[in-house]
LUMFI-880545 format. One record per residue (C-alpha): residue in one letter; x, y, z. Coordinates in steps of 0.2 Angstrom, whole numbers, plus 5000, padded with zeros to 4 digits. Example, Ala and Ser with C-alpha at 12.3 -4.5 7.8 and 13.67 -1.06 7.14 Angstrom:
BEGIN
A506249785039/S506849955036/
% end
This chain:
BEGIN
M499950015001/L501550125003/K502150094987/E500650124978/F500450284987/K502250334983/N501950294965/F500350404966/I501150554974/M502550544962/T501650564946/G501650714936/N499850764939/V499950764957/I501450864958/D500750994946/L499251014956/A500151044971/V501251184963/A499451244956/V498751254973/I500151334980/L500351464967/A498351494968/G498651544987/A499951654983/V498951734969/G497651744981/L498651844994/V499251964980/V497351994974/N496852024992/G498252154994/F497752244979/V495952254983/N496152305002/D497652424998/I497452494983/M495652474975/M494652494992/P495352664996/I495152724979/V493252664979/G493152744996/H493752904990/F492552914977/A491152844988/G491353004999/G492852955010/M492052805018/D493052635021/F491952475017/A492952375029/D492252485043/M490352475038/Q489152375049/Y487552365056/V487752325076/L486352215081/S486952235101/E488352355107/A489852285116/V489852285135/V491252365143/A491752335162/A492152495172/D493952455170/G493952455152/T493952265147/V492652205136/E491452085144/K490352045128/P490952095112/A489752185100/S488752075088/A488652165071/I488252125053/R489852185043/Y489252215026/G490652315021/A491852165023/W490652075011/I490752215000/N492552204999/S492452014996/I491252054981/I492452164973/N493852034977/L492851914968/I492652034952/I494552074952/V494951884953/G493651834939/F494351974929/V496151924930/L495751734927/F494851794911/M496351874905/I497551744909/V496351624900/K496151744885/S497851774884/Y498251574885/N496951524871/K497751664860/V499451594862/R499051414861/T499451344844/K497851274836/E497851094831/E497751074812/P496450944807/A497150784801/P497050774782/E495650674775/A495950494769/P495650474750/K493950424748/G493750264737/P492250214727/T490750184735/Q489950024740/E488650054726/E490050094714/L490949934719/L489449824717/A489049904700/E490749864694/I490649674699/R488949674691/D489649734674/L491149624676/L490049474679/K489049534663/K490549514652/
% end
Protein backbone atom coordinates (compact mmCIF):
# COMPACT_ATOMS: atom_id res chain seq x y z
CA MET A 1 0.00 0.00 0.00
CA LEU A 2 2.87 2.36 0.80
CA LYS A 3 4.46 1.62 -2.59
CA GLU A 4 1.19 2.38 -4.40
CA PHE A 5 0.85 5.66 -2.47
CA LYS A 6 4.43 6.61 -3.41
CA ASN A 7 3.70 5.89 -7.10
CA PHE A 8 0.52 7.96 -6.89
CA ILE A 9 2.25 10.92 -5.26
CA MET A 10 5.17 10.87 -7.69
CA THR A 11 3.01 11.06 -10.80
CA GLY A 12 3.22 14.31 -12.69
CA ASN A 13 -0.45 15.22 -12.28
CA VAL A 14 -0.34 15.24 -8.47
CA ILE A 15 2.82 17.35 -8.37
CA ASP A 16 1.36 19.76 -10.95
CA LEU A 17 -1.79 20.02 -8.84
CA ALA A 18 0.23 20.74 -5.69
CA VAL A 19 2.17 23.49 -7.46
CA ALA A 20 -1.09 24.96 -8.79
CA VAL A 21 -2.65 25.01 -5.31
CA ILE A 22 0.41 26.73 -3.81
CA LEU A 23 0.46 29.31 -6.62
CA ALA A 24 -3.28 29.88 -6.26
CA GLY A 25 -2.78 30.66 -2.57
CA ALA A 26 -0.02 33.13 -3.39
CA VAL A 27 -2.09 34.76 -6.14
CA GLY A 28 -5.00 34.98 -3.70
CA LEU A 29 -2.83 36.87 -1.22
CA VAL A 30 -1.66 39.25 -3.94
CA VAL A 31 -5.21 39.89 -5.13
CA ASN A 32 -6.46 40.42 -1.56
CA GLY A 33 -3.66 42.91 -1.00
CA PHE A 34 -4.50 44.66 -4.25
CA VAL A 35 -8.19 44.90 -3.36
CA ASN A 36 -7.73 45.93 0.28
CA ASP A 37 -4.74 48.24 -0.13
CA ILE A 38 -5.25 49.79 -3.57
CA MET A 39 -8.77 49.35 -4.92
CA MET A 40 -10.86 49.84 -1.77
CA PRO A 41 -9.25 53.19 -0.82
CA ILE A 42 -9.94 54.42 -4.38
CA VAL A 43 -13.55 53.18 -4.24
CA GLY A 44 -13.92 54.67 -0.75
CA HIS A 45 -12.58 58.01 -1.97
CA PHE A 46 -15.17 58.20 -4.74
CA ALA A 47 -17.87 57.01 -2.32
CA GLY A 48 -17.37 60.02 -0.06
CA GLY A 49 -14.31 58.93 1.91
CA MET A 50 -15.84 55.90 3.61
CA ASP A 51 -14.02 52.63 4.24
CA PHE A 52 -16.20 49.70 3.30
CA ALA A 53 -14.43 47.35 5.72
CA ASP A 54 -15.75 49.40 8.67
CA MET A 55 -19.35 49.42 7.47
CA GLN A 56 -21.59 47.32 9.71
CA TYR A 57 -25.03 47.13 11.22
CA VAL A 58 -24.73 46.70 14.98
CA LEU A 59 -27.28 44.29 16.43
CA SER A 60 -26.14 44.64 20.04
CA GLU A 61 -23.51 46.96 21.49
CA ALA A 62 -20.44 45.66 23.26
CA VAL A 63 -20.63 45.48 27.04
CA VAL A 64 -17.59 47.15 28.60
CA ALA A 65 -16.71 46.80 32.29
CA ALA A 66 -15.71 49.77 34.45
CA ASP A 67 -12.02 48.88 34.11
CA GLY A 68 -12.23 49.04 30.29
CA THR A 69 -12.27 45.32 29.52
CA VAL A 70 -14.84 43.97 27.10
CA GLU A 71 -17.22 41.61 28.86
CA LYS A 72 -19.34 40.91 25.79
CA PRO A 73 -18.22 41.85 22.26
CA ALA A 74 -20.55 43.67 19.89
CA SER A 75 -22.73 41.64 17.59
CA ALA A 76 -22.87 43.17 14.13
CA ILE A 77 -23.58 42.35 10.51
CA ARG A 78 -20.40 43.40 8.70
CA TYR A 79 -21.76 44.09 5.25
CA GLY A 80 -18.74 46.24 4.36
CA ALA A 81 -16.43 43.22 4.55
CA TRP A 82 -18.90 41.40 2.32
CA ILE A 83 -18.75 44.24 -0.23
CA ASN A 84 -14.94 43.91 -0.16
CA SER A 85 -15.31 40.18 -0.85
CA ILE A 86 -17.60 40.84 -3.83
CA ILE A 87 -15.13 43.33 -5.30
CA ASN A 88 -12.34 40.81 -4.67
CA LEU A 89 -14.34 38.13 -6.54
CA ILE A 90 -14.92 40.44 -9.51
CA ILE A 91 -11.21 41.28 -9.74
CA VAL A 92 -10.15 37.61 -9.46
CA GLY A 93 -12.69 36.66 -12.12
CA PHE A 94 -11.41 39.37 -14.44
CA VAL A 95 -7.76 38.34 -13.91
CA LEU A 96 -8.60 34.68 -14.59
CA PHE A 97 -10.58 35.69 -17.68
CA MET A 98 -7.57 37.63 -19.01
CA ILE A 99 -5.20 34.73 -18.26
CA VAL A 100 -7.42 32.19 -20.04
CA LYS A 101 -8.00 34.57 -22.96
CA SER A 102 -4.27 35.15 -23.45
CA TYR A 103 -3.56 31.41 -23.06
CA ASN A 104 -6.10 30.57 -25.74
CA LYS A 105 -4.59 33.19 -28.04
CA VAL A 106 -1.05 31.85 -27.57
CA ARG A 107 -1.96 28.18 -27.75
CA THR A 108 -1.32 26.70 -31.17
CA LYS A 109 -4.41 25.43 -32.84
CA GLU A 110 -4.36 21.82 -33.88
CA GLU A 111 -4.68 21.37 -37.60
CA PRO A 112 -7.25 18.80 -38.63
CA ALA A 113 -5.83 15.55 -39.91
CA PRO A 114 -5.94 15.29 -43.69
CA GLU A 115 -8.88 13.29 -44.88
CA ALA A 116 -8.17 9.83 -46.19
CA PRO A 117 -8.64 9.56 -49.91
CA LYS A 118 -12.14 8.41 -50.57
CA GLY A 119 -12.45 5.29 -52.62
CA PRO A 120 -15.43 4.11 -54.55
CA THR A 121 -18.63 3.67 -52.61
CA GLN A 122 -20.20 0.32 -51.98
CA GLU A 123 -22.74 0.90 -54.73
CA GLU A 124 -20.01 1.72 -57.26
CA LEU A 125 -18.12 -1.45 -56.36
CA LEU A 126 -21.28 -3.54 -56.71
CA ALA A 127 -21.98 -1.94 -60.09
CA GLU A 128 -18.44 -2.82 -61.26
CA ILE A 129 -18.86 -6.43 -60.10
CA ARG A 130 -22.19 -6.62 -61.90
CA ASP A 131 -20.68 -5.26 -65.11
CA LEU A 132 -17.78 -7.72 -64.89
CA LEU A 133 -20.18 -10.64 -64.38
CA LYS A 134 -22.21 -9.57 -67.43
CA LYS A 135 -19.10 -9.78 -69.63
